[in-house]
matplotlib code that plots the C-alpha trace (Angstrom):
import matplotlib.pyplot as plt

x = [123.7, 121.0, 119.6, 123.1, 123.2, 119.7, 120.7, 123.9, 121.9, 119.4, 122.2, 123.8, 120.5, 119.8, 123.3, 122.7, 119.4, 120.9, 123.8, 121.4, 119.3, 122.4, 123.6, 120.1, 119.8, 123.3, 122.4, 119.1, 121.0, 123.7, 121.1, 119.1, 122.2, 123.2, 119.6, 119.2, 122.7, 122.5, 119.2, 121.1, 124.1, 121.9, 120.8, 124.4, 127.5, 126.2, 122.9, 125.0, 127.2, 124.1, 122.6, 125.8, 126.2, 122.6, 123.1, 126.2, 124.7, 126.5, 123.6, 123.6, 120.7, 121.9, 125.3, 123.8, 121.4, 124.5, 126.7, 124.4, 121.5, 118.0, 117.1, 119.9, 118.8, 115.2, 116.1, 118.3, 115.6, 113.1, 115.5, 116.1, 112.4, 111.9, 114.6, 113.0, 109.6, 111.3, 112.3, 115.8, 116.6]
y = [73.2, 75.3, 72.3, 71.7, 75.2, 74.9, 71.7, 73.3, 76.3, 73.9, 71.8, 74.9, 76.0, 72.5, 72.3, 75.6, 74.4, 71.2, 73.0, 75.3, 72.4, 70.5, 73.6, 74.1, 70.4, 70.4, 73.4, 71.8, 68.6, 70.4, 72.5, 69.3, 67.6, 70.5, 70.7, 67.0, 66.5, 69.5, 68.0, 64.7, 66.4, 68.2, 64.8, 63.5, 62.4, 58.8, 59.9, 62.0, 58.9, 56.8, 59.5, 60.2, 56.5, 56.4, 59.6, 58.1, 54.7, 52.8, 52.2, 48.9, 48.6, 45.4, 46.9, 50.0, 48.0, 46.4, 49.5, 52.3, 52.7, 52.0, 55.7, 56.8, 54.3, 55.5, 59.1, 58.5, 56.5, 59.3, 61.8, 59.5, 59.0, 62.8, 63.2, 60.5, 62.2, 65.4, 63.7, 62.6, 59.0]
z = [262.2, 263.8, 265.6, 267.1, 268.4, 269.9, 271.6, 273.0, 274.4, 276.0, 277.5, 279.0, 280.5, 281.7, 283.3, 285.0, 286.4, 287.6, 289.2, 291.0, 292.3, 293.4, 295.4, 296.9, 297.8, 299.4, 301.5, 302.6, 303.5, 305.4, 307.3, 308.2, 309.4, 311.6, 313.0, 313.8, 315.0, 317.3, 318.7, 319.3, 320.8, 323.3, 324.5, 325.0, 323.1, 322.9, 321.3, 318.8, 318.0, 317.3, 315.2, 313.2, 312.5, 311.2, 309.1, 307.4, 306.9, 309.7, 312.0, 314.0, 316.4, 318.1, 318.8, 320.3, 322.6, 324.1, 324.2, 325.3, 327.8, 326.8, 327.2, 324.9, 322.2, 322.5, 322.3, 319.3, 317.6, 318.2, 316.6, 313.7, 313.2, 313.3, 310.6, 308.5, 308.8, 307.7, 304.5, 305.4, 305.4]

ax = plt.figure().add_subplot(projection="3d")
ax.plot(x, y, z, "-o")
ax.set_aspect("equal")
plt.show()
């Protein structure tokens, strides 16, 4: 019986730690999205569209080469690589 109580206490502490880490991770992720998407938005709506698609997993390089200017694609790629080097992606 005492072992069951100890396991229950450990589980509650473990759950609290996991909840804290999830909240912290979510805040970091949200902050990073705001930072990088603002960087993209400052370069133009098309750059933001490319960045948003990448962030949400819908990136299609071949489509963007046809649809957007070379400069927009290069700027978006630079922001994406910056986000990746920052640990996102």
